[in-house]
N, C-alpha and C positions, 0 to 999 in steps of 0.2 A: 569313351575309354577306346575304341578301335573296335576291329573284328571277332569275331567268339575266337576265330585262331590266334589273334596277336593275343589275349588274354588268355588263352591258354597256352601261349609259349610263352605269356610275362610268369604266371603260376610255373609252369616246371622249370622254367631258370630259377625264382627265389626259391622252390622247394629244390634247386641241383646244389643250391648251399649247406644245407644242413646237411646232405645226403655225403657233401665233402665232408663234413667234419666229422660225420660218423664215420668214412670209409678211414679219417684219416687217424682216428684215435682208435680204432680195431686190432690193427690196423690191413689195409684189404687193399691192394694196389688195384685192383680188377672192376672193387667198385668204385676207387676211388677215380681212375680211367673211365668209368661207363656216368659217374656225374658229372667228369667234366665234360667232359664231348656234350650232354646236355645243356650242361650248360652257354657252352662255346657255340653251337649250334642255336641253341634259343634265340641269344644274345642278337647272332649273324639276323638274322629273320626277324627279329621286328626292326632292326636297323636299316634294311632291305625294304622292309616296308615303311617307313620311318613313322613307325609307330608315334602316335602322342604319350603312349605310356614309359618312352624310354627318358621323354622330358617332367614324369612325372614321378621316375625312379631318382634320379635327377632330387627332387624337392625333397623326398626325401632321402638324402642322402646315403641313397644306394648308386651311383652313377655310375659313368663306366668306369673310368679307371680307379676307381672303389672294387668295385667287383673283379677287376681285374687282380689289384690288388691281395683280396682276400683269399682268392682262390688261387693265386703264387704262396703268399704263405700259408696254408694248410698244404701245400705239397711237400715245405721245407717240414713241415710240422709231420704229415708221413716219412718223411725222412728220416726224422728224427726217433719215430717209435719203430719201423724197422731195423732199428740197432746202425746207423750211416751217417751218423754226429761224427762219429771220427775220422770217417771218410773223405778224404782233401774233394769226393765231390761234393761232400757235404756243404763244405766255405762255400766249393765255387759256386754254390748252387745260392747263396747269400751274396756273391760279390757279381753275379749274376740281374738278377730281378732289384737290387743296390743302385747297379749301375744305369740296367735298363732304365726303370726310372726315372734315374738322373738323366739319360737320354730324353725324356718328354720335354721337360722345358728347354731348352733347345730348341728341338722339333714344332714345340706349339709355337715358338716363340717366331721361327722362321715361317711358318704357317702362317701366321695371321698378320706381320709384317710384309711380307709378298702379295696379299689378299689388298690388306692397305692400303700398301702404294699403290698397285693396280687399278682401283677404286678412282674414278674417275670424279671429278666433281661437279659435271654435268656431262649426261647422260644422250645420247644421240641416235635418232632416226632420221635419215635420208638427209641428211647433214655431210657436206664435203669435206671430211676432215684431213682420211686420207693426204689430199694433196697441199696439206698445208700443218699437217703435226706428222709425228717420226712414233710412230705408236707400234711396237717391237709388238709380236705376237706372245700368247700368254701361254706358261709354260705348260706342259704338258697334267691332262686334267687328273689322270691316274696318281699323280703326285699329291695334288691339293685334296681332291671332291673326298668327307670320308675319310681325311686325313690321319683324325685323331685314333679314329677305328682299326684303319691299316697299322699303325703304328702298332698297338696296343695290341692288335693280334701277332708280330713276328715275337711276342713270348711262345706262341705256341711251338714250337724247334725244342725250345728249352724246356715244355713242358712235356713234350713226349720222349726227349730223352732221356729226362730222371726217370717218368715213370717206366721204358724200357727199362732204363738200368734197375729200378724199385724189383720189378718183376725177374731180370734174367742176372738180376749182380755185376750187370754189363758197365764200369765204370765210361769206360768208349765213348757209348751210347751218349751215356749224361754229359760228360765232356764237347762232343760233337753236338750235340741239341744247343751247348751255352754257346760254345765258339757260332753255331749258325746266327739262332739272337741277338747276339751280341753284334756280330760282323754286318747282319744284315740292318739294325738299328742307327750306329753309326756312319752304313750307308743312304740309309735314307735320310739323313739330317744332309752331311754333306755335299747330297747332288739337289739341297734345295738352295745351299748358299749363292752359286752365282746367278738365280735369279733374282737377287735381291741390287743386282750391278746395273746402276744406271741407264749403261744402252737396252738393260732388257725388261726397262720401267719406262714407260707412259713418265711424257712432261710432266712438270708439276702445275699445281692449279693455278694459277696465278696465269704462265702460259695459255693453257688450256682452255680457261674461259678470256681470255681476250683474245685467242683467235674464233674464239665462236662469237664474241660483240662484231670481230672483225665478217664473221661469215655473216652476221647479222643484216652488218652492213648494207653491206655488198647483196643479199638478197632482198633486203627492206620489206619484208610483212605486214600489211597493213592490217588486217585482222587477226586477232589471238582466242583461241579457244583455253580457258586456261582448267585446270581440273585438280585436284587434291582429295585424297578419297582412301578407301581401305582398298584390297588388292578384288573384297566382293564386291566392290559400285564399281570396279572397271566397264562393265557393262552403261554408266550413265557419260561414261565420255566416246564409249565406239558407239551409239545411238547417232554421234553429231560427227562423224568422221568423214561418212559419204555426203552427207550437208557441205563438209571443208570440202571437200574435194572436189564438188561441180558449184561452189558461191563463185562472183567474178573478183571480190576482193583477193587477193595475195595473202595465202593463209599462211597461220603457224600453230602448231599445238605449245602447249606449256602445261608439261605434268611435276607433281611437286614426290611422287613420289615411285622407287621404283621398280615395286613391286606390282604398282598398275601400268608402269611398261610392258611386264612382261606379261599381261592377263589382256595388254591390246590388242585391238585386230590390226591386220593387217591393212598399211596406209598409203598412199601416192603424198600424204601432208609433211613435210618438215616437222620433227615432233623433238622437243628437249626438254628434256626430264632435269629441274634444279632441287634436287633436294635439300639446297641450303638456304633459309631466308636472307642471310646476308649476299652469297652470291645472287641472287632474283636480282635483289635491291643494286648492283653493285650491274646489273646486266643493261646494256642496249638497248633500250626499248625505243628510245627517242622519235621513229617513226611509227609506227602502230598506232593506229588510231583507233580503236576499238577491241574492246576486247571482255570474251563473252565466258559468263561464269555459268555451270550447268547444275553444279551442287555450294547450299550455306554451309562452307562449312571455316573455320579461325583462318588457316592459309593467305585466304583471300587479299587478307587485310595486306600483305606484303609484295600485289600487283593495285591491289586500289591505291596505294597509296602515290603511285604516278600518274600528276596531274594532266599527261599532253595526252594521256586516252582518257574516252569516254567506256564507261563500267555498264555492262548489260547484261540483267538476269535471263537466261532461260529457261532453264528451271532440265530438269531429262523426264517429262513424262505431262500429264495434265489431267489433274482429278479434283477432287471435291473437298482432298484430306485437306488436313492441317496446313500440309507441308510448304502446298499450295501458294498462303496466303502468311507465308512465313516473314515476322517483323523486321528480321532480316535485310528484308529486299528494300529497308530504304536506302543505305550506303551507297545502292544503285545509282545513276543518270538516270536507267531506263528502265523497264522490267515489259519482255516482250512475252506476250501469251501467242495461244494459236485464235484465240475468237469474241464474243462481244462475249461470253462467258468468265475469260478468266477479268476483264476489266471489271466485271459487275461483283466478282468474286469478293474481289480487295476492296470494291465499296462496301460490301455487306459489311467485311471484315474489319474494316472501321482501324490498321494497322501503322497509317500512318505515309502510304502510299499513293503521291495525288494523282486524278486522273490523268492529265499531261502528262505524265509521265510514263505511262502505257501505251504501247504500240501492237498491234493484233498482227501479227505474217504468218497468221498459219503452221501448220506443222511437217514440215519440211522432208521426213522422212517418213510419211504416209503416202505415199508415191504409189510406192511397192500394190497399196492395199486396192484391188477390184472391187468393184460397185457388184452387185446383186444382180445376178442374172438367172434366178430360178434351179432347180435342181435339174443340174443334166442328164438326160433319157437315158434309159435302163440303170440309174442309178438312185440308190434310196440315201434320205437327204441324212447329213451327220452334223450333229450339235457336236462344237465345240465346248468343252467343259476348264476352263481358266480360272479358276480360283488362286486369289493373290494369295501372302502368306502370314503368318500368324502377327507379326507387327511385334516392337519391343512392350509391349503390356499387356493384359489382358483384356481387354475392349474384347466384348463379346460378339461387335460388327466387325474387328478390321477382317476375319476371314468364314468363308462359310463351311468347310473342312470342317469342324469340329461338330456344328450340331446339325449343319443342313449338305451335307457333302454324300455322305452315304444313302441318304433319301434323293437325292436330285440322281444319282448312278443309278440306282435301283430301277425310279418309275425311269428311264432311260433307256435302260435296256429290256425291261419290257412290254415299252410302247409299241401301239398297233396302230395303226402299221409300223412295221419296226423302222428304226435309223440307228444311225453307227453314231458312237460316241470315240469323240477323241478326248484325251485328259494329258490336258500341258498345264503341269503345277508350276508353282512363280517359284527358280531355283532356291532362294532361302527356306521354301518346307523345311520345317524341322530343323530349323537348327539352335531357336529356343526354344520352343517347346516340344516337344518327349508325346503330348496329348496329340500335338499335330502329325507330328510323323508317325504315329502308331493311325492316324485316320487317314494319312496319304496312303502310305501299304496297306490295311485294309479296302480302300478304293481300287487303287492298284491290283488286287487279288480280284476283286469281284469284277474289273472287269478284263484280267486276261481271262480269269476263266468260262464269262461271257464267248470270248472272242474263241476260245475253243469248243463252247458249244454250238456256237454257230457251222462251225465246223462239219459237220456229221447232218444239220438239218436242211432236209432236202428244199426246206424255202429257197436259198442262196445256192447258186452255184458259184464255181470258180474257174478261172484259168489258169492252170500250171503252166501252161507253154510259153505263153502272155507274161506269168509271173516271171520264171527262171530269167525269160528273156531281160526282161527290167532289171533283175537282180545280177546276173552279168554284165548289163550296161551300168551300173552302180561302182560294181567291183573297178569297172573298165576306168569311171570318171575319178574313183578315189584316187585309181595309180596316177591318174594326168595331175590331178591338184597336186597327190604327194612330190610328182616329180618335180614342180615347178619350182619348188623351196622354195617359195616366200616366208616361211617361219625364219627365222637366226636362229643357230647354230647354238642350241639349248650347252652343247660344251664350250661353247666360248665365253671369254669374261665378258666384262661390260666395256670393258676398252675395247675389247677388238671386235664384240656387233656394234661398238659407235664408231670403228671407225669402216666398217666395213657394210654395215646398214643402211648400206642405197638401195629400195626398189626399187624392181625394173618394173618398169611403169606396164611394159607389151605385157610380161608378165601379168603382173596387177589385175589388169585388164581382161585377159585372157581366164584369168582364175573365176572374176564376174562371171566369166559368162559360163563359164565348167559350172558352178554353184550355183545358178537356176538348171541348166539342162542337170545338173543331178536331182534338184528338188522337184520338177516334173517327172525326172523317171522317178523317183522314191516312192510318191503316191501308187503309180502303177504296179511297184514290185510284192504288190500283194493285195487280197483280194477288195473289191470297193464296198464289202458291206463286215467287212471286221475292224471291231474295236480295236483301238491304238490306246495305250501308256506312250507318252512322248516328252522323252527329258534330250538335256545335252544341248547340244551348238545348235545341232541339224537333224528337222527342219525348222525353223527360224517362226514363232507368233503369228508372224504376221503371213506366212507360206500356210499355216492350219489356220487363221482365216480364208484364204482367199479356199481350202478345200472344204472349208463347212458353211453349210447354208443357218444358218443359227448357235447361239452361243447364251453362255451361261459362266456369269461370273460373279465378281463382288466390287466395292466401289474401287476402284483404283485407277489406274491410268490406261491399265486392257479397256476396259469400256471406252472411256472418250478415244482409243483410237478405231476401238472396233466400231464405231458407230458412221467412221469414215466406209466405211460399206456400205452402208443402208439396210442390211438385213438386220434381222427378226433379233432382240435378245432379252435373257433374263438377269435381273440380279437380285441374287439373294438379300432379304434382310434380315439380320440372323444374329442383329439387335433385338427385334422386332419392336421399331419404333410404329407399327400401321405403313399401309400405304399410303397415307396423306402426309406422313410429318414426313415418312420416307424421300418421299418427293420434293417438299418443301426446302430438304438438308440439301441433297443430291439433286444439281441441273442432267449431270449425266442420266440422270432417271428417266425423268420424264416422261421419253416413248417408251418403255421396259416396261414387261411384265414384273412387276415386282412377286419375288420367293417368300413365301412364308420356310420353317426351318424345314417343315411337313416337304416341303413341295407342290405341295395338292395345288399351285395354280400352273405349271407345267406343261400344262395338257391347252394351256390358252397362247403359248411358243410354240406347240406343236402344231398346231391349226395355223397358225403364217405360216408354218412352212410349209402345211399341203396345196394352203388354197393362197396363196398369194394375194391374188387379186380379193378378198373379202378380209385381207388385216389391216386392222383396225385402226392402227398406230403407224403405220408406214408415212401416213401424210407429217404427221407427230416425229416422227425419225425424221425425215427432208428440214425440217423445220432446224429441228432438236438439230442437225450435224452441221447447221451455216453460224446458230449461235454457237456451239462450242467448236468447231473450227478452222470458222470465216468461209467465206466463197471458195467456188473453186476459179474462178475466174480475177485477177489474172490467178498463174499457179503461186503455190504455196512456197516455190522457188525461189519466182521473181518477187511475190512481197518482202520474203526476206535478204532480196540482193538489194531492195529498195531502202530498208528499212538500213542499212551495215551503208550504202552510199551515204541517205543521208546523215545518222549520226556522226558520221565519218567529214564533213563539211560543219557539223558545228564544232567538233575537236579541231579544225585547221583553224575556222573562225576566231577559236577560245584561246586557242596558240600565237595566233595574227597579231588579238589584242593584244597577248601580254607581252609581244615585243614592240609592240608600240609602247607600252606604257612604261616599260623600259627603255625605249630609247630618248623618247619626253623626260623623262625622272634624270637619266643621263642629259640633257642639252641644260635640263635647269642648273643641273649640278656644277656643268662645264659654261655656264653664263654667270656665274656667282663671281664676287671681284676677290681679285686673289687676298687681299687684304683686307678683313673682315675689322681693321680699327681707322682704315680710312673716311675720311671722310667727304662728303656732298661738294663736286666742289662750287657752289654755292657758297657754302658755310666754311671752307675755308678763307683765314682772315680774319675773322670775324672774331672780334674778345669782345672779353664783357666787360658793362661799362658802359 
């Protein structure tokens, strides 16, 4: 529903309208002016905040235009109650609001047409369209951004002028306000008209599609990363971008939703966003040999139908969840897993995936994760709590937050010898379950309270000078990162960002270096003993892995990824299956400390952190790491490149075979007799009898 402030603004706004009616009936021009100011300001605040309440008001027939019209009608009523109904200004007011609302139609039509005609059938990044297409600059953003809100607020001049007239009997003020409103309204419509001229619009769809196909034939991509999903799932494609940049094959990313493109991380890989299925199917992708899919979604069929490339499911994580053995995976030529565990997972699930179609390629994304080196000298151990979200159903095993989260955090905070707690919740936490959101807030409060208490604890000493220096360095690094301008101009429309959306590779590499430097500096910007709640884009989850000596989590890909570090970890059995059954059902916990909802077993994890040499699960973790993620050598990226090359060869062999079959069929047709009724030579002249 939005924040408390947004709810308060909405309540004030809706209460303002009965106030307007009461003021009009009394009549009281000052009271009407006060109530009108409340409705205007509250409405404007909600729009600036982008509040969901605005959409809800529209659904209950209290939309923006309705609110403005009601206020104007009540102003007419006020004028009538003030005995101004026989004055010229009264009729001028009626005419003004009638004409003003008449202008809304052409204004709305022009805004919609400009937006539609500037919308590209294909939106690109790192594709050279500027040298191939004439794409003019977009109209000034102030004309199209929140255009309806701006147009309707032009009535403010007339409302103010008429209220001044009601208060002072000055008809001149009323006429002046009316003139300003009508003049600005008409002007707004007129300045939009030139932007519909052909020379101010991008080329038509067929020309854009033809240009992109020509670029594809020139670039000749060999491997495509294909993704479709909501903007919230953009992380699923983002996790593969660095791998795509580093692979030997020539890469291309194909997206299906504009919102995903907006949430996509900066990359040097060419990106083509094709919302229309027909447009995608008509695009020239004949040179692509391998297509990689990181999510099982219905729109995959639009590329799966292309037989000249081989199709591979690579997923967006490795875990024992049912999503990792989706029967939909049968549609792909191959399924790539990190290690042997993925292969066995499909065999056990028996969902129709043949063993020979599974290839183990490791997890290239895990390269930044450092292996265990013990707790650095002079620093207390750090334990990361990284629970997953509540999921789409109410299975108690989805997340530890609801039943075990507070117990886990309380025991970690009270640990003796002490440890530092890092809490990094899943980005989706609380999006479906209010209870999960409440648990997250309670855990956050616990950690912040414990962090504040440590400030005055004599056992812990900080280095304010070093922390201040690190914070200053963070500010400097952020300024340098912002100065690189890797993000595209948010004020530009998609036609302009497609035209200008070429990443500067030098800046891209510099940004990667600065982000690594920022991450290192971040951990020095606060005391090494300070508990911390970490949300947002940075530091990333893998950075938290590297800053920790152990982790507590749930059944998710986070556990499989953390195993790459070789560090001790614990997993919550929130569904209370029991340790033996929990291990049987979930491969990734075979080397974990299994936690009940009371978190009583946490001492086993802490003992392993304090005395690594005596850790009874160290050997198990090493074996499990290879089972889940594959061997350390060759590197995962090398394994991935090999798998791409091998599959590309299979695709090429298939295509050559098809060409041979087609040529043979053509030769057979060409060798057939021209006249199917002609008799063989030895049969000519033979007569009956």
